[in-house]
C-alpha positions, 0 to 999 in steps of 0.5 A, spaced: 660 840 456 660 842 463 662 835 466 668 835 462 670 841 464 669 839 471 673 833 470 679 837 467 679 841 473 679 835 478 685 832 474 689 838 474 687 840 467 686 847 464 682 849 469 688 848 474 693 853 470 697 858 475 697 865 473 705 865 471 703 859 466 697 864 463 701 870 463 707 866 459 701 863 454 698 870 453 705 873 451 707 867 447 700 868 443 701 876 442 708 874 440 706 869 435 700 874 432 706 880 431 710 875 427 704 872 423 702 880 421 710 881 419 710 875 415 708 878 408 712 884 409 719 882 407 722 889 406 719 891 413 722 885 416 729 886 413 729 893 415 728 891 422 733 886 422 738 891 419 736 896 424 737 891 430 744 890 427 746 897 427 744 898 434 748 892 436 754 895 432 753 902 436 752 899 442 759 895 441 762 902 439 760 905 445 762 900 450 769 900 447 770 907 449 769 906 456 775 907 460 776 899 462 782 894 462 785 894 455 789 889 452 796 891 450 798 894 443 805 894 444 810 888 444 813 891 451 807 891 454 805 885 459 800 880 457 798 874 460 792 871 457 787 867 462 787 859 460 782 855 463 784 849 466 777 847 467 772 848 462 765 851 464 761 845 462 765 841 466 764 846 472 757 846 471 756 839 471 760 838 477 756 843 481 749 840 479 752 833 480 754 835 487 748 839 489 744 833 487 748 828 491 748 833 497 740 834 496 739 826 496 744 825 502 739 830 506 733 826 505 736 820 509 737 820 517 743 816 517 747 821 513 746 826 519 752 825 523 753 830 529 760 833 528 764 837 534 765 844 531 772 845 532 773 839 528 770 842 522 774 848 523 780 844 523 778 841 517 777 847 513 783 850 515 787 844 513 784 844 506 785 852 505 792 851 507 793 845 502 790 849 496 793 855 497 800 852 498 799 849 491 796 856 488 802 860 491 807 855 488 804 856 481 804 863 482 811 863 484 813 858 478 810 863 473 812 869 476 805 872 477 804 878 482 797 878 484 797 885 487 799 891 483 804 894 488 811 892 485 809 891 478 811 896 473 807 901 471 805 901 463 803 908 460 796 907 456 797 908 449 791 914 449 795 918 454 801 917 450 798 922 445 
């Protein structure tokens, strides 16, 4: 039996588990133990579920009472919904793909090309101008003012009472 344990440790078996793995395993065991103990108590389980739902509803009601940005409630108030042009999944995928490609490029020396830093600065300024020109044209087309100066001020419906 002792020889088997030595072989497992040498091959990276159970003896080589790190502290994080052991802690995660212990938490999983305790959690499963609690679930096993709660299984026969149907009423208690549903009481816990109802309590959690009530706590969630209370949390939502409390969060709504904070003075934060609110959606308009009248037809004369300004409302311009944010419409995504790039779905979150595609953005995530692009970020992951570009990061992996960049990482792979750092592994090979022939991608390590020396560049004179003023050229990089000029490249950055050029890209910034091209991008901002497109954004500013879009903002002008849809009459969007990014600053609050000059925008009409609307009275909050709570203050009007």
